[in-house]
C-alpha positions as CSV (number, residue, x, y, z in Angstrom):
1,M,105.7,98.5,110.3
2,K,106.9,100.4,113.2
3,L,110.5,100.1,114.3
4,P,109.7,100.8,118.2
5,V,107.2,98.2,118.2
6,I,109.5,95.7,116.3
7,K,112.3,96.6,118.9
8,K,109.9,96.0,121.9
9,I,108.8,92.6,120.4
10,T,112.5,91.7,119.8
11,E,113.3,92.5,123.5
12,F,110.4,90.4,124.4
13,I,111.8,87.6,122.5
14,D,115.3,88.0,124.2
15,N,113.5,87.8,127.6
16,H,111.2,84.9,126.9
17,D,111.1,82.9,123.8
18,A,110.4,83.3,120.0
19,D,107.9,80.5,120.3
20,Y,105.5,82.9,122.2
21,V,105.5,85.3,119.1
22,T,105.1,82.6,116.7
23,E,102.0,81.3,118.5
24,A,100.7,84.9,118.8
25,I,101.0,85.2,115.0
26,E,99.1,81.9,114.5
27,T,96.4,83.2,116.7
28,L,96.1,86.5,115.1
29,E,96.1,84.8,111.6
30,A,93.2,82.5,112.9
31,I,91.3,85.5,114.3
32,S,91.6,87.4,111.0
33,E,89.5,84.7,109.3
34,A,86.4,85.7,111.4
35,P,83.8,87.0,108.8
36,S,82.5,89.6,111.1
37,L,85.7,91.8,111.1
38,K,85.7,95.1,109.9
39,D,88.4,96.4,107.5
40,E,89.9,98.6,110.3
41,E,90.2,95.6,112.6
42,L,91.9,93.6,109.8
43,D,94.2,96.4,109.2
44,V,95.3,96.4,112.9
45,I,95.7,92.6,113.0
46,G,97.8,92.8,109.8
47,E,100.0,95.4,111.2
48,L,100.5,93.5,114.5
49,I,101.4,90.3,112.4
50,S,103.9,92.3,110.2
51,N,105.5,93.7,113.2
52,M,105.9,90.3,114.9
53,Y,107.2,88.7,111.7
54,G,109.7,91.6,111.6
55,A,110.8,91.0,115.2
56,L,111.4,87.5,114.4
57,E,113.6,88.4,111.4
58,V,115.5,91.0,113.6
59,H,116.0,88.4,116.3
60,K,117.7,85.9,113.9
61,E,120.1,88.7,112.8
62,I,120.9,89.4,116.4
63,E,121.5,85.7,117.2
64,K,123.9,85.7,114.3
65,G,125.9,88.3,116.1
66,T,124.6,91.4,114.6
67,P,124.1,94.3,117.0
68,Q,120.5,95.2,117.8
69,R,120.7,98.7,116.4
70,E,122.4,97.5,113.1
71,A,119.9,94.5,112.7
72,L,116.9,96.8,113.2
73,N,118.1,99.4,110.6
74,G,119.1,96.7,108.2
75,F,115.7,95.2,108.4
76,M,114.0,98.5,107.8
77,K,116.3,99.2,104.8
78,R,115.4,95.8,103.3
79,V,111.6,96.5,103.9
80,L,111.7,100.0,102.4
81,G,113.9,98.8,99.5
82,S,111.2,96.1,98.7
83,I,108.6,98.8,98.7
84,D,110.3,101.0,96.3
85,K,110.4,98.2,93.7
């Protein structure tokens, strides 16, 4: 996951709608089932999906009133904490 990408997607959600990101995730998940994809391509699709899910989580926190910077940092701490376990 890349924080600048999550931030950019979160800004997109603010300017448009979370439904666009949800639909993009669904599209990427469907594409990932294509049997002809190479491992590198699947890695890229997986990274994009992860960043989009992360942005949706950050957006939810912002909607609850958490400042953007705090929401982003809190999300990354949760992610890194789950990796360490």
